[in-house]
C-alpha positions in Angstrom: -12.1 -0.8 -42.9 -13.6 -1.2 -46.4 -15.5 1.8 -47.7 -19.1 1.0 -48.7 -19.3 2.2 -52.4 -22.9 3.4 -52.0 -22.0 5.5 -48.9 -18.9 6.8 -50.8 -21.0 7.8 -53.8 -23.5 9.7 -51.5 -20.8 11.4 -49.6 -19.1 12.6 -52.7 -22.4 13.8 -54.3 -23.2 15.8 -51.1 -19.7 17.3 -50.9 -19.9 18.2 -54.6 -23.1 20.1 -54.0 -21.7 21.8 -50.9 -18.7 23.0 -52.9 -21.1 24.5 -55.4 -23.2 26.2 -52.7 -20.1 27.5 -50.8 -17.2 27.6 -53.3 -13.8 28.6 -51.9 -10.8 27.2 -50.2 -10.9 28.6 -46.6 -12.5 25.6 -44.8 -11.6 22.0 -45.1 -14.6 19.7 -44.7 -13.7 16.1 -43.9 -15.8 13.0 -43.9 -13.3 10.2 -43.2 -12.6 7.8 -44.6 -14.7 8.8 -47.6 -13.7 12.3 -48.8 -12.7 15.8 -48.0 -13.2 19.1 -49.8 -12.2 22.7 -49.4 -15.1 25.2 -49.4 -16.2 28.6 -48.3 -14.9 31.8 -49.7 -12.0 33.5 -47.8 -8.3 33.1 -47.4 -6.9 30.1 -49.2 -5.1 27.4 -47.2 -2.1 25.8 -48.9 0.3 24.2 -46.4 0.2 22.4 -43.1 -2.9 22.0 -40.9 -5.7 24.2 -42.1 -6.9 26.9 -39.7 -10.6 26.1 -40.4 -11.5 22.4 -40.2 -14.8 20.6 -40.0 -14.9 16.9 -39.5 -17.8 14.4 -39.2 -18.7 10.9 -40.1 -20.9 9.9 -43.0 -24.0 9.3 -40.8 -23.7 12.8 -39.4 -23.4 14.3 -42.8 -26.6 12.4 -44.0 -28.5 13.5 -40.8 -27.6 17.1 -41.5 -28.8 16.8 -45.1 -32.1 15.1 -44.3 -32.8 17.5 -41.4 -32.8 14.9 -38.6 -29.8 16.8 -37.0 -29.1 20.5 -36.7 -25.6 21.9 -36.9 -25.9 23.1 -33.3 -27.0 19.7 -32.1 -24.1 18.0 -33.9 -21.5 20.4 -32.5 -23.0 20.1 -29.0 -23.1 16.3 -29.1 -19.6 16.1 -30.5 -20.7 14.5 -33.8 -19.3 17.5 -35.6 -15.8 18.8 -34.8 -15.4 22.4 -36.0 -12.4 24.6 -35.4 -11.5 28.0 -36.8 -13.3 31.3 -37.2 -14.9 30.3 -40.5 -15.8 26.7 -39.4 -19.5 27.4 -38.7 -21.1 25.8 -41.7 -24.7 25.9 -40.3 -25.9 28.2 -43.1 -24.2 26.0 -45.8 -25.9 22.9 -44.5 -29.3 24.7 -44.2 -29.0 25.6 -47.9 -27.8 22.2 -48.9 -30.6 20.5 -47.1 -33.1 22.3 -49.3 -31.3 21.2 -52.5 -29.9 17.7 -52.0 -32.2 14.7 -52.0 -31.0 11.6 -50.2 -31.3 8.2 -51.9 -31.6 4.9 -50.2 
């Protein structure tokens, strides 16, 4: 599956902003096949499967940022997979939604 360069650029820009809003290394935020970051202050993960993982596709990421999807809806519907005690990123996405502008 080829990665759309425009989608890749948008995903990376959003994840860069999220890493500035919630710096740290305790949660791995994955948007396959585009990118992944570590964010949120707390214990640093260094080996093996991280204890706090959030995964979603690019469309879900965009919907969270533009406000058409809430964190709770995404988790309930299965569009967001979140595991670990620090994996609730609802406040991070609320903050990000107010600062990131989506381009078309």
